[in-house]
ROLO-919532 format. One record per residue (C-alpha): residue number from 1; residue in three letters; z, y, x. Coordinates in pm, whole numbers, plus 50000, padded with zeros to 5 digits. Each point is the difference from the previous one (the first is absolute). Layout:
// ROLO-919532
+-----+------+-------+-------+-------+
|  nr | rest |     Z |     Y |     X |
+-----+------+-------+-------+-------+
| NUM |  ALA |     Z |     Y |     X |
...
+-----+------+-------+-------+-------+
***
This chain:
// ROLO-919532
+-----+------+-------+-------+-------+
|  nr | rest |     Z |     Y |     X |
+-----+------+-------+-------+-------+
|   1 |  MET | 51180 | 84689 | 78734 |
|   2 |  PHE | 49695 | 50182 | 49872 |
|   3 |  ILE | 49871 | 50358 | 49996 |
|   4 |  THR | 49792 | 50092 | 49696 |
|   5 |  HIS | 49914 | 50277 | 49756 |
|   6 |  ASP | 49927 | 49737 | 49730 |
|   7 |  ARG | 50270 | 50074 | 49744 |
|   8 |  ASP | 49923 | 49694 | 49789 |
|   9 |  PHE | 50045 | 49778 | 50306 |
|  10 |  LEU | 50327 | 50179 | 50085 |
|  11 |  GLU | 50127 | 49951 | 49646 |
|  12 |  ARG | 49919 | 49628 | 49991 |
|  13 |  VAL | 50093 | 49892 | 50352 |
|  14 |  SER | 50260 | 50223 | 50164 |
|  15 |  THR | 50374 | 49927 | 49990 |
|  16 |  ARG | 50087 | 50293 | 50227 |
|  17 |  VAL | 49812 | 50327 | 50047 |
|  18 |  ALA | 50030 | 50250 | 50287 |
|  19 |  GLU | 49833 | 50340 | 50011 |
|  20 |  LEU | 49968 | 50226 | 50304 |
|  21 |  SER | 50012 | 50367 | 49898 |
|  22 |  PRO | 50155 | 50324 | 50124 |
|  23 |  ILE | 50151 | 50059 | 49655 |
|  24 |  TYR | 50280 | 49753 | 50084 |
|  25 |  PRO | 50295 | 50093 | 50228 |
|  26 |  ASP | 49914 | 49737 | 50262 |
|  27 |  GLY | 49629 | 49994 | 49921 |
|  28 |  LEU | 50031 | 49661 | 49829 |
|  29 |  LEU | 50094 | 49864 | 49657 |
|  30 |  VAL | 50055 | 49625 | 49952 |
|  31 |  VAL | 50043 | 49857 | 49650 |
|  32 |  GLU | 50072 | 49642 | 49894 |
|  33 |  GLY | 49761 | 49894 | 49724 |
|  34 |  ASN | 49636 | 50048 | 49905 |
|  35 |  TYR | 49792 | 50317 | 49976 |
|  36 |  SER | 50147 | 50105 | 49664 |
|  37 |  ALA | 50350 | 49979 | 50146 |
|  38 |  PHE | 49887 | 50204 | 50298 |
|  39 |  LEU | 49853 | 50274 | 49777 |
|  40 |  ARG | 50329 | 50030 | 49809 |
|  41 |  ARG | 50201 | 50026 | 50322 |
|  42 |  LYS | 49754 | 50248 | 50150 |
|  43 |  ALA | 50027 | 50224 | 49693 |
|  44 |  GLU | 50379 | 49990 | 50034 |
|  45 |  ALA | 49978 | 50090 | 50370 |
|  46 |  ILE | 49775 | 50299 | 49925 |
|  47 |  GLU | 50232 | 50119 | 49723 |
|  48 |  GLN | 50300 | 49972 | 50236 |
|  49 |  LEU | 49806 | 50202 | 50258 |
|  50 |  GLN | 49927 | 50274 | 49748 |
|  51 |  GLN | 50362 | 50009 | 49878 |
|  52 |  ARG | 50132 | 50025 | 50357 |
|  53 |  ARG | 49751 | 50277 | 50076 |
|  54 |  ARG | 50117 | 50200 | 49695 |
|  55 |  VAL | 50367 | 49963 | 50100 |
|  56 |  VAL | 49938 | 50103 | 50361 |
|  57 |  ALA | 49777 | 50292 | 49893 |
|  58 |  ASN | 50282 | 50138 | 49782 |
|  59 |  ARG | 50246 | 49970 | 50290 |
|  60 |  VAL | 49756 | 50174 | 50234 |
|  61 |  ARG | 49957 | 50291 | 49757 |
|  62 |  LYS | 50377 | 50049 | 50000 |
|  63 |  ASP | 50006 | 49974 | 50381 |
|  64 |  LEU | 49734 | 50267 | 50033 |
|  65 |  ASP | 50189 | 50226 | 49764 |
|  66 |  TRP | 50317 | 49954 | 50205 |
|  67 |  LEU | 49820 | 50054 | 50331 |
|  68 |  SER | 49842 | 50320 | 49871 |
|  69 |  ARG | 50342 | 50165 | 49958 |
|  70 |  GLY | 50036 | 50054 | 50373 |
|  71 |  PRO | 50275 | 49903 | 50247 |
|  72 |  GLN | 50273 | 50208 | 49829 |
|  73 |  GLY | 49979 | 49782 | 49693 |
|  74 |  ARG | 50024 | 49670 | 50184 |
|  75 |  GLY | 50333 | 50012 | 50179 |
|  76 |  THR | 50078 | 49841 | 50333 |
|  77 |  LYS | 49982 | 49635 | 49894 |
|  78 |  ALA | 49637 | 50008 | 49884 |
|  79 |  LYS | 49826 | 49832 | 50296 |
|  80 |  GLY | 50032 | 49654 | 49847 |
|  81 |  ARG | 49864 | 50122 | 49668 |
|  82 |  ILE | 49706 | 50169 | 50176 |
|  83 |  ASP | 49917 | 49673 | 50175 |
|  84 |  GLN | 50020 | 49812 | 49668 |
|  85 |  SER | 49769 | 50258 | 49842 |
|  86 |  HIS | 49742 | 49952 | 50273 |
|  87 |  ALA | 50027 | 49622 | 49963 |
|  88 |  ARG | 49938 | 50030 | 49626 |
|  89 |  MET | 49698 | 50220 | 50064 |
|  90 |  ALA | 49859 | 49738 | 50237 |
|  91 |  GLU | 50066 | 49729 | 49740 |
|  92 |  LEU | 49827 | 50208 | 49731 |
|  93 |  ALA | 49696 | 50043 | 50224 |
|  94 |  GLU | 49984 | 49622 | 50051 |
|  95 |  LEU | 50045 | 49929 | 49628 |
|  96 |  THR | 49733 | 50257 | 49913 |
|  97 |  GLU | 49755 | 49839 | 50243 |
|  98 |  ARG | 50068 | 49654 | 49854 |
|  99 |  ALA | 49963 | 50135 | 49645 |
| 100 |  GLY | 49670 | 50153 | 50107 |
| 101 |  GLU | 49885 | 49658 | 50116 |
| 102 |  THR | 50065 | 49857 | 49652 |
| 103 |  ALA | 49781 | 50275 | 49852 |
| 104 |  ARG | 49724 | 49936 | 50254 |
| 105 |  ALA | 50014 | 49623 | 49932 |
| 106 |  GLY | 49901 | 50076 | 49640 |
| 107 |  SER | 49719 | 50238 | 50094 |
| 108 |  PRO | 49779 | 50058 | 49695 |
| 109 |  VAL | 49653 | 49848 | 49990 |
| 110 |  ASP | 49762 | 50157 | 49752 |
| 111 |  PHE | 49634 | 49909 | 49965 |
| 112 |  ARG | 49760 | 50260 | 49868 |
| 113 |  ALA | 49807 | 49911 | 49687 |
| 114 |  GLY | 49674 | 50153 | 49892 |
| 115 |  GLY | 50114 | 50030 | 49640 |
| 116 |  ARG | 49719 | 49790 | 49849 |
| 117 |  ARG | 50098 | 49840 | 49668 |
| 118 |  THR | 49679 | 49800 | 49944 |
| 119 |  ARG | 50088 | 49659 | 49860 |
| 120 |  LYS | 49752 | 49817 | 50221 |
| 121 |  LEU | 49984 | 50142 | 50348 |
| 122 |  VAL | 49864 | 49683 | 50164 |
| 123 |  SER | 49861 | 49686 | 49834 |
| 124 |  ALA | 49898 | 49668 | 50153 |
| 125 |  ASP | 49776 | 49764 | 49802 |
| 126 |  GLY | 49956 | 49644 | 50131 |
| 127 |  VAL | 50037 | 50112 | 50361 |
| 128 |  GLY | 49974 | 49746 | 50283 |
| 129 |  HIS | 49941 | 49998 | 50373 |
| 130 |  THR | 49907 | 49746 | 50267 |
| 131 |  ILE | 50037 | 50031 | 50378 |
| 132 |  ALA | 49825 | 49768 | 50246 |
| 133 |  GLY | 49920 | 49754 | 49722 |
| 134 |  ARG | 50358 | 49985 | 49873 |
| 135 |  ARG | 50071 | 50131 | 49651 |
| 136 |  LEU | 50313 | 50215 | 50016 |
| 137 |  PHE | 50031 | 50083 | 49630 |
| 138 |  GLY | 49784 | 50014 | 49691 |
| 139 |  GLY | 50002 | 50087 | 49634 |
| 140 |  VAL | 50253 | 50282 | 50038 |
| 141 |  SER | 50000 | 50234 | 49701 |
| 142 |  LEU | 50252 | 50280 | 49953 |
| 143 |  SER | 50032 | 50370 | 49930 |
| 144 |  LEU | 50242 | 50253 | 50146 |
| 145 |  GLY | 50107 | 50315 | 49823 |
| 146 |  ALA | 50271 | 50262 | 50039 |
| 147 |  GLY | 50340 | 49830 | 50018 |
| 148 |  ASP | 49867 | 49650 | 50078 |
| 149 |  ARG | 50165 | 49830 | 50300 |
| 150 |  LEU | 49822 | 49687 | 50120 |
| 151 |  GLY | 50168 | 49766 | 50248 |
| 152 |  LEU | 49758 | 49796 | 50214 |
| 153 |  LEU | 50118 | 49659 | 50126 |
| 154 |  GLY | 49840 | 49733 | 50216 |
| 155 |  PRO | 50045 | 49802 | 50322 |
| 156 |  ASN | 49872 | 50132 | 50329 |
| 157 |  GLY | 49622 | 49982 | 50006 |
| 158 |  SER | 49967 | 49990 | 49621 |
| 159 |  GLY | 49806 | 50327 | 49992 |
| 160 |  LYS | 50256 | 50262 | 49894 |
| 161 |  THR | 49878 | 50261 | 50248 |
| 162 |  THR | 49637 | 49915 | 49916 |
| 163 |  PHE | 50075 | 50046 | 49629 |
| 164 |  ILE | 50146 | 50344 | 50074 |
| 165 |  ARG | 49685 | 50096 | 50192 |
| 166 |  VAL | 49789 | 49886 | 49702 |
| 167 |  LEU | 50221 | 50192 | 49756 |
| 168 |  THR | 49975 | 50321 | 50202 |
| 169 |  GLY | 49622 | 49970 | 50039 |
| 170 |  SER | 50001 | 49962 | 50378 |
| 171 |  LEU | 49860 | 49646 | 49959 |
| 172 |  ALA | 49746 | 49890 | 49738 |
| 173 |  PRO | 50099 | 49687 | 49803 |
| 174 |  ASP | 49773 | 49695 | 50019 |
| 175 |  GLU | 50032 | 49957 | 49625 |
| 176 |  GLY | 50117 | 50213 | 49709 |
| 177 |  THR | 50031 | 50377 | 49984 |
| 178 |  ILE | 50253 | 50274 | 50074 |
| 179 |  ARG | 49991 | 50305 | 49771 |
| 180 |  TYR | 50178 | 50332 | 50043 |
| 181 |  ALA | 50082 | 50270 | 49749 |
| 182 |  ASP | 49769 | 50300 | 49977 |
| 183 |  ASP | 50099 | 50254 | 50263 |
| 184 |  ARG | 50080 | 49713 | 50233 |
| 185 |  PRO | 50377 | 49963 | 50052 |
| 186 |  VAL | 50152 | 50080 | 50337 |
| 187 |  ILE | 50129 | 49680 | 50163 |
| 188 |  ALA | 50258 | 50017 | 50280 |
| 189 |  VAL | 50068 | 49691 | 50211 |
| 190 |  PHE | 50315 | 49937 | 50201 |
| 191 |  SER | 49894 | 49701 | 50209 |
| 192 |  GLN | 50176 | 49750 | 50223 |
| 193 |  HIS | 49707 | 50063 | 50237 |
| 194 |  ARG | 50125 | 50350 | 50071 |
| 195 |  ARG | 49786 | 50204 | 50229 |
| 196 |  ASP | 50146 | 50065 | 50342 |
| 197 |  PHE | 50090 | 50351 | 50104 |
| 198 |  PRO | 49899 | 50103 | 50353 |
| 199 |  PRO | 50302 | 49903 | 50215 |
| 200 |  GLU | 50040 | 50348 | 50148 |
| 201 |  LEU | 49980 | 50175 | 49661 |
| 202 |  ARG | 50318 | 50194 | 49927 |
| 203 |  LEU | 50205 | 49908 | 49695 |
| 204 |  ARG | 49955 | 50352 | 49857 |
| 205 |  ASP | 49620 | 49960 | 50017 |
| 206 |  ALA | 50011 | 49654 | 49843 |
| 207 |  LEU | 50207 | 50132 | 49708 |
| 208 |  CYS | 49815 | 50330 | 49971 |
| 209 |  PRO | 49638 | 49970 | 50124 |
| 210 |  VAL | 49912 | 50366 | 49935 |
| 211 |  GLY | 50231 | 50289 | 50094 |
| 212 |  ASP | 50378 | 49996 | 49958 |
| 213 |  HIS | 50016 | 49956 | 49622 |
| 214 |  VAL | 49903 | 49747 | 49735 |
| 215 |  VAL | 49930 | 50068 | 49634 |
| 216 |  PHE | 50177 | 49758 | 49768 |
| 217 |  ARG | 50007 | 50044 | 49622 |
| 218 |  ASP | 49869 | 50354 | 50042 |
| 219 |  GLN | 50289 | 50087 | 50233 |
| 220 |  THR | 49964 | 50091 | 50367 |
| 221 |  ILE | 50245 | 49807 | 50221 |
| 222 |  HIS | 50053 | 50058 | 50370 |
| 223 |  VAL | 49947 | 49697 | 50222 |
| 224 |  THR | 50371 | 49999 | 50094 |
| 225 |  GLY | 50106 | 49962 | 49638 |
| 226 |  TRP | 49725 | 49744 | 49936 |
| 227 |  ALA | 50119 | 49796 | 50300 |
| 228 |  ARG | 50362 | 50007 | 49882 |
| 229 |  ARG | 49890 | 49868 | 49663 |
| 230 |  PHE | 49889 | 49683 | 50182 |
| 231 |  LEU | 50319 | 49963 | 50204 |
| 232 |  PHE | 49863 | 50151 | 50322 |
| 233 |  LYS | 50220 | 50229 | 50206 |
| 234 |  ASP | 49880 | 50340 | 50117 |
| 235 |  GLN | 50001 | 49898 | 50367 |
| 236 |  GLN | 49758 | 49715 | 49927 |
| 237 |  LEU | 49716 | 50231 | 49898 |
| 238 |  GLU | 49875 | 50037 | 50357 |
| 239 |  GLN | 50020 | 49626 | 50074 |
| 240 |  PRO | 49672 | 49804 | 50038 |
| 241 |  VAL | 49948 | 49739 | 49730 |
| 242 |  ARG | 49995 | 49722 | 50263 |
| 243 |  SER | 50377 | 50048 | 50034 |
| 244 |  LEU | 50065 | 49937 | 49628 |
| 245 |  SER | 50113 | 49675 | 49843 |
| 246 |  GLY | 49796 | 49800 | 49749 |
| 247 |  GLY | 50215 | 50131 | 49716 |
| 248 |  GLU | 49950 | 50360 | 50112 |
| 249 |  LEU | 49623 | 49951 | 50017 |
| 250 |  ALA | 50009 | 49854 | 49648 |
| 251 |  ARG | 50183 | 50310 | 49879 |
| 252 |  ILE | 49724 | 50219 | 50148 |
| 253 |  HIS | 49744 | 49808 | 49795 |
| 254 |  VAL | 50211 | 50044 | 49685 |
| 255 |  ALA | 50017 | 50374 | 50073 |
| 256 |  ARG | 49623 | 50023 | 50042 |
| 257 |  ILE | 49912 | 49809 | 49683 |
| 258 |  MET | 50247 | 50211 | 49798 |
| 259 |  LEU | 49778 | 50301 | 50073 |
| 260 |  GLU | 49699 | 49830 | 49834 |
| 261 |  PRO | 49988 | 50051 | 49620 |
| 262 |  SER | 49874 | 49680 | 49836 |
| 263 |  ASP | 49925 | 49842 | 49665 |
| 264 |  VAL | 50026 | 49645 | 50135 |
| 265 |  LEU | 50246 | 49911 | 50275 |
| 266 |  ILE | 49950 | 49672 | 50189 |
| 267 |  LEU | 50284 | 49879 | 50220 |
| 268 |  ASP | 49904 | 49711 | 50229 |
| 269 |  GLU | 50322 | 49866 | 50157 |
| 270 |  PRO | 50171 | 50341 | 49990 |
| 271 |  THR | 50342 | 49855 | 50086 |
| 272 |  ASN | 49908 | 49900 | 50358 |
| 273 |  ASP | 50246 | 50170 | 50239 |
| 274 |  LEU | 50174 | 50200 | 49725 |
| 275 |  ASP | 50379 | 49978 | 49980 |
| 276 |  ILE | 50178 | 49913 | 49676 |
| 277 |  PRO | 50108 | 50355 | 49903 |
| 278 |  THR | 49640 | 50120 | 50039 |
| 279 |  LEU | 49876 | 49699 | 49799 |
| 280 |  GLU | 50238 | 50081 | 49716 |
| 281 |  THR | 49906 | 50368 | 49988 |
| 282 |  MET | 49631 | 49902 | 50015 |
| 283 |  GLU | 50053 | 49773 | 49698 |
| 284 |  GLU | 50158 | 50285 | 49805 |
| 285 |  ALA | 49703 | 50223 | 50076 |
| 286 |  LEU | 49750 | 49731 | 49903 |
| 287 |  GLU | 50178 | 49944 | 49668 |
| 288 |  ASP | 49928 | 50364 | 49918 |
| 289 |  TYR | 49643 | 50001 | 50134 |
| 290 |  PRO | 49783 | 50080 | 49696 |
| 291 |  GLY | 49672 | 49860 | 50134 |
| 292 |  ALA | 49890 | 49636 | 50038 |
| 293 |  LEU | 50167 | 49795 | 50273 |
| 294 |  VAL | 49886 | 49685 | 50182 |
| 295 |  LEU | 50273 | 49841 | 50210 |
| 296 |  VAL | 49958 | 49729 | 50265 |
| 297 |  THR | 50330 | 49903 | 50159 |
| 298 |  HIS | 50215 | 49705 | 50100 |
| 299 |  ASP | 50305 | 50193 | 49878 |
| 300 |  ARG | 50089 | 49814 | 49679 |
| 301 |  ALA | 50262 | 50257 | 49904 |
| 302 |  MET | 49738 | 50277 | 50000 |
| 303 |  LEU | 49745 | 49790 | 49809 |
| 304 |  ALA | 50255 | 49898 | 49737 |
| 305 |  ARG | 50117 | 50359 | 49951 |
| 306 |  LEU | 49663 | 50175 | 49988 |
| 307 |  SER | 49726 | 49764 | 49876 |
| 308 |  THR | 49891 | 50010 | 49638 |
| 309 |  SER | 49761 | 49709 | 50064 |
| 310 |  ILE | 49917 | 49758 | 50282 |
| 311 |  LEU | 49663 | 49880 | 50131 |
| 312 |  ALA | 50041 | 49684 | 50210 |
| 313 |  LEU | 49723 | 49879 | 50233 |
| 314 |  ASP | 50042 | 49630 | 50078 |
| 315 |  GLY | 49808 | 49990 | 50329 |
| 316 |  LEU | 49750 | 49750 | 49854 |
| 317 |  GLY | 49774 | 50252 | 49829 |
| 318 |  GLY | 50196 | 50025 | 49676 |
| 319 |  SER | 50228 | 50262 | 49847 |
| 320 |  ARG | 50245 | 50028 | 49711 |
| 321 |  ARG | 50174 | 50287 | 49818 |
| 322 |  PHE | 50371 | 50002 | 49913 |
| 323 |  ALA | 50232 | 50232 | 49814 |
| 324 |  SER | 50278 | 49977 | 50260 |
| 325 |  LEU | 50078 | 49890 | 50354 |
| 326 |  ASP | 50224 | 49716 | 49879 |
| 327 |  GLN | 49711 | 49853 | 49800 |
| 328 |  ALA | 49768 | 50021 | 50301 |
| 329 |  ILE | 50251 | 49835 | 50235 |
| 330 |  ALA | 50076 | 49722 | 49751 |
| 331 |  ASP | 49629 | 49931 | 49947 |
| 332 |  THR | 49937 | 49995 | 50375 |
| 333 |  ALA | 50281 | 49749 | 50051 |
| 334 |  GLU | 49865 | 49776 | 49724 |
| 335 |  ARG | 49643 | 50009 | 50134 |
| 336 |  ARG | 50120 | 49928 | 50355 |
| 337 |  ALA | 50209 | 49707 | 49875 |
| 338 |  ALA | 49697 | 49868 | 49811 |
| 339 |  VAL | 49799 | 49999 | 50325 |
| 340 |  LEU | 50271 | 49854 | 50223 |
| 341 |  HIS | 50153 | 49756 | 49747 |
| 342 |  PRO | 49746 | 49927 | 49727 |
| 343 |  ALA | 50189 | 49700 | 49862 |
| 344 |  ARG | 50326 | 50192 | 49977 |
| 345 |  SER | 49847 | 50300 | 49826 |
| 346 |  ALA | 49810 | 49788 | 49749 |
| 347 |  LYS | 50314 | 49933 | 49802 |
| 348 |  PRO | 50155 | 50286 | 49795 |
| 349 |  GLY | 50304 | 50140 | 50179 |
| 350 |  GLY | 49857 | 49919 | 50342 |
| 351 |  SER | 50190 | 49669 | 50041 |
| 352 |  ALA | 49825 | 49688 | 50119 |
| 353 |  SER | 49955 | 49705 | 49768 |
| 354 |  PRO | 50177 | 49674 | 50087 |
| 355 |  ALA | 49813 | 49801 | 50261 |
| 356 |  ALA | 49926 | 49719 | 49759 |
| 357 |  ALA | 49827 | 50241 | 49760 |
| 358 |  ARG | 49778 | 50163 | 50265 |
| 359 |  PRO | 49650 | 49871 | 50068 |
| 360 |  LYS | 49981 | 49845 | 50344 |
| 361 |  ARG | 49862 | 50222 | 50277 |
| 362 |  ARG | 49778 | 49886 | 50277 |
| 363 |  LYS | 50170 | 50033 | 50336 |
| 364 |  LEU | 49882 | 50231 | 50276 |
| 365 |  SER | 49961 | 49854 | 50343 |
| 366 |  TYR | 50253 | 50102 | 50266 |
| 367 |  LYS | 49753 | 50245 | 50152 |
| 368 |  GLN | 49901 | 50141 | 49660 |
| 369 |  GLN | 50367 | 50045 | 49901 |
| 370 |  ARG | 50071 | 50197 | 50318 |
| 371 |  GLU | 49696 | 50216 | 49931 |
| 372 |  TYR | 50112 | 50052 | 49639 |
| 373 |  ASP | 50352 | 50097 | 50103 |
| 374 |  ALA | 49870 | 50262 | 50246 |
| 375 |  ILE | 49713 | 50146 | 49800 |
| 376 |  GLU | 50200 | 50262 | 49808 |
| 377 |  GLY | 50126 | 50151 | 50326 |
| 378 |  SER | 49648 | 49996 | 50139 |
| 379 |  ILE | 49874 | 50191 | 49696 |
| 380 |  GLU | 50273 | 50262 | 50039 |
| 381 |  ALA | 49913 | 50042 | 50369 |
| 382 |  ALA | 49629 | 50042 | 49919 |
| 383 |  GLU | 50080 | 50256 | 49727 |
| 384 |  ALA | 50214 | 50192 | 50249 |
| 385 |  ARG | 49704 | 50007 | 50243 |
| 386 |  ALA | 49776 | 50134 | 49723 |
| 387 |  HIS | 50253 | 50267 | 49907 |
| 388 |  THR | 50030 | 50111 | 50364 |
| 389 |  ALA | 49622 | 50021 | 50033 |
| 390 |  GLU | 49973 | 50202 | 49676 |
| 391 |  ARG | 50259 | 50248 | 50127 |
| 392 |  SER | 49822 | 50032 | 50333 |
| 393 |  MET | 49671 | 50079 | 49826 |
| 394 |  LEU | 50165 | 50299 | 49832 |
| 395 |  ASP | 50121 | 50140 | 50333 |
| 396 |  PRO | 49805 | 50321 | 50082 |
| 397 |  ALA | 49981 | 49898 | 50367 |
| 398 |  VAL | 49840 | 49666 | 49904 |
| 399 |  ILE | 49763 | 50165 | 49752 |
| 400 |  ALA | 49879 | 50228 | 50279 |
| 401 |  ASP | 49943 | 49707 | 50240 |
| 402 |  HIS | 49700 | 49789 | 49899 |
| 403 |  THR | 50099 | 49708 | 50226 |
| 404 |  ALA | 50358 | 49994 | 49878 |
| 405 |  MET | 49885 | 50022 | 49637 |
| 406 |  ALA | 49762 | 49706 | 50048 |
| 407 |  ARG | 50276 | 49797 | 50163 |
| 408 |  CYS | 50240 | 50071 | 49710 |
| 409 |  ALA | 49731 | 49914 | 49744 |
| 410 |  ALA | 49935 | 49670 | 50175 |
| 411 |  GLU | 50372 | 49925 | 50008 |
| 412 |  LEU | 50028 | 50077 | 49629 |
| 413 |  ALA | 49704 | 49776 | 49918 |
| 414 |  GLU | 50145 | 49715 | 50207 |
| 415 |  ALA | 50340 | 50037 | 49832 |
| 416 |  HIS | 49847 | 49995 | 49651 |
| 417 |  ALA | 49786 | 49700 | 50090 |
| 418 |  GLU | 50311 | 49820 | 50123 |
| 419 |  ILE | 50186 | 50088 | 49680 |
| 420 |  ASP | 49717 | 49861 | 49789 |
| 421 |  ARG | 49985 | 49684 | 50212 |
| 422 |  LEU | 50376 | 49945 | 49973 |
| 423 |  TYR | 50005 | 50049 | 49622 |
| 424 |  THR | 49710 | 49758 | 49964 |
| 425 |  ARG | 50178 | 49745 | 50214 |
| 426 |  TRP | 50322 | 50049 | 49806 |
| 427 |  GLN | 49813 | 49921 | 49679 |
| 428 |  GLU | 49850 | 49689 | 50162 |
| 429 |  LEU | 50343 | 49875 | 50102 |
| 430 |  GLU | 50139 | 50080 | 49655 |
| 431 |  ALA | 49717 | 49798 | 49846 |
| 432 |  ILE | 50099 | 49700 | 50212 |
| 433 |  ARG | 50357 | 50036 | 49877 |
| 434 |  GLU | 49894 | 50022 | 49634 |
| 435 |  PRO | 50111 | 49710 | 49776 |
| 436 |  ALA | 49759 | 49710 | 50016 |
| 437 |  SER | 49800 | 49960 | 49680 |
+-----+------+-------+-------+-------+
***
């Protein structure tokens, strides 16, 4: 059993899907099959709900007409019919509430664009960056114009967030240059490192920082209507943000960034804590976003749907460009196989040559073999440490604390040093295993 908003994972792995939602009679829908089968059954369930609501609404209209005639028109045997009318009214109220939930689940998401049509809004020429002696990426050249949608891939610690900071101008590159169009474009960033709202801040103040109205697309919207657009109920407006779930906090951030007109929109792990209906409506909005888009996400479905090109950082200082997500994933798998199984990948098709045809390898000692077998996991653990330290260094509380910042910087340097040491050792062990000359 697994709980996930990763639709690609659901499609590939699940054999049975269950969704909790008030739109269903018992609050639960269970479907045998994968995610595609679930979507078909869900659409059928919603259509059945709408059909039942239409039937009951027609009956209720007739009931109200009959009730309006007064007692003289009802006769003496009308008590049962009156009770049935009231029951249908209660059912209609329930069906209307459930139908309203289906509308709220598809709440529209619409990002404001600045309207710039310049072909090159942002250009990178041979850009590279190094942290604590470790080269994260180098030689990156690209340009982003209106309508371009760049997907950014890479393992944890490969420098994706650092590349975004370089692209936005908040961090100077160690090599290469970043150029912006004249009348510098407005860049909006929706980051996984979302700033924290004060815990006692009311929801209404988080959604609407000034007054009781927001201005969106030249229209004035009251905070109540703005909150409903993001699936919040009226009674939640006075709640402190500390009482909200992670998904609700994520929706506040979406609401805030929608108020910022931009020429370049950068989404760094925007799917964290968002439910699937919100993800799908966000994708629809991003498809129509006329500016340039940079997308960093582990959601393969979103990357495949939106990206017009892919930049993949390999975590070793290199980068490659691809026309599609499938190409990037296939290339990553081939490069990984080449590192882990060099003899196997040397032959076209990826199959190993017969043992008699292979040059003889030197044998690792027992201790060296154990070290070799464990080294990949050690590298992943060190990269995770580096990623955690990088995230901590972007935390406003850490930035404001000199001691904490120094501690995080030292941790990051140690993690990168360990990564470099492990890769060097891996190459040494691979050299021992190379065919004897």
